[in-house]
N, C-alpha and C positions, 0 to 999 in steps of 0.2 A: 456596552461590553468593555470599552476602554476604562471607564471609571472603576468598574468592578475589578478589572485587571490590576489597576494601580493600588487599590485598597488591599487586594489579596496579596499582591507583590510585597506590600509593606509587612504583612504578617509573615510572608515567606522569608524575609530577611531574618526575622527572629527565629523562624523554624530552622533555617539552615544552620544557625549557630547552636540551636538547642537540641536538635534531634540526636546528634551523636552523644551529647553529654547527659541528656535526661535519663536514659536507663542507667548510666553510671552513677548519677546522683541518687536515683531511687534505690539502687542496690547498695550504695555506700551508706545511705541513711539507715537501711535495715540492719547494717552491721554496727550501728550505734556510733558512727563517726561524727565529728563536729560538722556544723552546717556551713563552714566557710566556703567549701566548694559549691554548695547549693547557692549561696549568695553570689558567688562569682558568676555562675551560669546565668542567674537572673539578670545580673548587671550587663553581661555580654549580650544576652539574647534580647533584652528589652530596652535598657537604657541607651545602648549604643545606637540602635536604629532610630529610636525616638529622638535622640540628640541630633543625629544626622539629618533627619527630616525637619526638625525645628530650625536648624541652621540654614537649610536650603530655603525654607519658607521665609526666613528673615532676610537673607542676602541674595537669593536666587530669583528666578522669574518663572514660577510654576505655570502661569497662564500661557507662557510661550510654548509649552508642550502641546497645547491644543490649538493655539493660534486664534482662540476665541475667548470670550469671557468664561470665568470658572463656572463649572457645573454645580448644581445644588448638591449638598452633601448627601452621602449615602452611608449607612452603617454597614459593618462587615456582614451581618446576616442578610441584608439586601444584596450585597455583592455575591455572596455564596449562592443565594437563590437565583440570581441572574446567571451565574455560571452553570448551575444545575439545569436551568431552562435551556441554555445553549447546548448542553450535552444531551438533553432530550431530543433536540432537533438534529444534533450531529453526534450520535452515539459512538462513532468510530474515531473520535478525536482523542488520540492517546495522550497528547500533552495536556489537554483539558482535564482528563481523568487524573493524571499525575498531580496537576495543580490542585484539583479539588481534594485529592487524598491527603496531600501534604498540608493543605490548609486546615482540613478537618482534624488532622493529627495535632497541629499546632494549637487548635482550639480545644483540644482534649475531648473531641467527639470521636472516640476511637472506633465505635461500631460503624459509623458512617465512613470513617477513613478506611477501614478494612473492606467495606463494600466497594469503595471507589478503587482501591488497589486491585480488587477482584476484577473489575472492569478493565483496568490497565493490563492485567495478566491475561485476560481474554484476548486482548489485541496483540500483546507481546509476551508470550509465556516465558521468554528467557530474559526478561527485564530484571536485572539484579536489584535495582533500587526498589522496584515494586515488590520483589520477593522479600527483601529485608523489611520494607515498610509494612507489608501484610503481617509478617511474623511479629513485629513489634506491636502493631495495633491489636493483634489477637491476644497477646500477653497482657496488654493493658485492659482489655475487656474482661478477661477472666478474673474471678475473685482471688485466686491463688497466684496470679501473675506467672504461672508456669509456661515455659516454652516447650511444647511437645507436639506430636502428631504432625499435621500439615505444616505448621509453623517451623518445626525443626527440619523437616524435609526441605522446605524452601531455603532455609538458612544454609544448609549443607550444599545445595545446588548453587546458591549465590557465591559462596566462598570458593567452591571448586572452580567456578567459571572465572572468578576474579579474586585471586589470593590476597590482593591488597585492599579488599573491601573492609574498611575499618569497623563500620557499624555491624557488618555481618560477623566479623571475628569476635567482637565484643559480646554480641548477643548469643552467639554459639557457645562461647565460654560460660556465659551465665546459665544457659540450658544445661550444660554438662555439670556445672557446679550444683544446680538445683537437683539433679538426679544422682548426686553423690559421687560422680566420676571426677574426683578432684585432680587426679594426675592429668587427665585429658583436658580439663579446664585450664590448668596451668600451662600446658603445652600450647593450647590455642591462643591464650593471651600472650605467650612468648612470641608467637608469630605476629601479634599485633604490635609489640614493643618497637621493632625497628621502623615502623611506619609513623610513629608519633614524634613530636618535637621534643628533643632531649630537655629535661628540666622543667617541662610544662606541668601544670597541675594534673592534666589528664594522664601524662606519662607516669607521674609519681603515684597517682591513684591506682593505675593498672599494675604498677610494680608492687604496691601494697596488697592488691588482691591476689597476685601471683603467690606472694609469700603466704597468705592465708590458705590458698588452695593447696600449696605444697605442704604446709604444716598439717592440714587435715588429711593429706595423703600419707602422712607419717614419714616424710623424708625431708632431708635438707634441700635448700634451693637447688633445683636442677636434677636432683637424684631420681625423681619419678620419671622424667623424660629420658635421662641418660641411661637408665637401666634397660631401655628398649632400643637396641641397635647401637651402632658405633658412637663414640664421642671423642672429641679432640680437646685437650686442655691447652689453651693458647695463652702464653705470657707475653705481654706487650709492654715495651718501654719506649720512651722518646729519647733520641740522641741529644746529648747536652748542647750540641751546636745549634739545635732547632728550638730550644726552649723559649727563646725570645719571640719566636713566630707563633707560639700557641696563644690564640685569642680567647677571651672569655666567651662562653656559650657555644664553643665549637663542639662538634659531634665526633665521636670515635666509632668507626665501623670496623668490626673484625669479622672476616668472612672466609668461607671455603667454597671454591668453585671447581667444577670438573676439570681434570687435566686436559681433556679434549671434549668439546661439545658446546652447548649454549653458554653464554656469558652470565646467565642468571645464577646467583649464588645458590649452592645447595644448603647452606646454613649461614645465617648472618645475625650478628648481635650489634645493637646500637647503645652506646653509653655516652655520658658526658665526658669530654676529653680531659676535664679536670681530675678525673679518677686515675689518670696515668700516674705510675705504672699500674696495669690492670691484668687480672687473670680472668679469662672467659672460657666456659666449656661449651663447645659447639656440638649440637645434637640434631637428630632428625626433627625434633620439635621446632627447630628454628628455620625450617625450610620455607621458601617463598611459594612453593607449589607442591602439592601432594606427591606428584610423580617425580619430582626432582629434589632428592634429599641425600644426605651423606651415605646412607646405606645403598644408594643406587650406583655408587662408584667405588673402585678399588683404591684409587689415588686421587688426591685433590691438591690444588694450589691454594695455599693459605696466605692471606695478606691482611693488612690493617691500614686504615686511612683516617686522617684527621681532616674533617671538612668544616671550614669556617662558615659556609653557607648552610650547613645541615642537610645538603642534598645528597641523595644516594649515588648520583652519577658524578664521577670524578671531574673536577674543575681545576683550572690553572691556579697554582698556589697552594693546593692541598698538600698535606704532608703524608708521605707513604713509606711503607716498608713491607717486606714479605719474607716468608721462610721457604719459598719455592714449593716444590711438589713433595708431598709426604703421603704415606699410606694412611687410610682412614682408620685402621686398627692400631695405629701407633700408641703405645702406652705412655711413653715419656712425654713431658710437656713440649709443645712446639713454641720456640722462642722467636720473637720478632722484635727488631729494632727499627723504629720509624726514623729513617735517616735520609730520605730523599724528598724533593719538592716536585710536585707534578708540573710539567711544563705547560 
């Protein structure tokens, strides 16, 4: 079982890197986009783990892991077969079913992956990873790759339980796009944006897809979402005295949170800080949780922060500014000057 685990774990290194990006690549290629992102995914998902393994074999001591002589080689099919045999003997091993499901998905054996996720959901019906994995595997099995029926229901449950589920948000947006609900698709992907690394290829690709969805919805960026419920136009600039403290790759967070209540933002946007000065429209579509959004409050505290680390939680050295508390139905732009350093 140990050797099977090691072999499958090697596949899972690639799977962990590729699972989020694969549906993005597949969808991007359908739009006729260049293959550079596809090549990058392959490099990350396969070259990196293979290179790491090769380096360890060269300078490490693999045998020390076992304390005995190296075992005879086993191919991945044998490893999967051994794992299946283990699960026949211990059918209530949740982690075993998750490992099998993710391995089958990495090997593009999507029907088997869906079945394994089914077993995981039998043991843990609220498992968000299994919900999203089942939906993705189901879409890959279908000839039309549509996400609907049980797959769509599982995605909605997963995102509702965990609003920061990146794969869930991406796939839910794809489903909405497939069904022609372009405004909802753009709104869902806008919820995904603040969770991505600013300037990354994934963030750029998501931004492009939002633009496509909004164009098909027949509106300018943000118009489809802002037409439903309140929206605040926020203008942000950096004080001249802090310009020297702005580091390359820093993230700009613009947010609104309830005047009184949970600290979770009711709306948040994440941009590259190099875009300062910037204008952002905060809407219900930028909520982190369905029940906590701009329309759930009468007044909100509006602020902006430049994070060198890119983390959503404030850290020492971050640059900050705020406009205080404003009504959510304010028509005039909210102006913020980032003029303080977080202690």
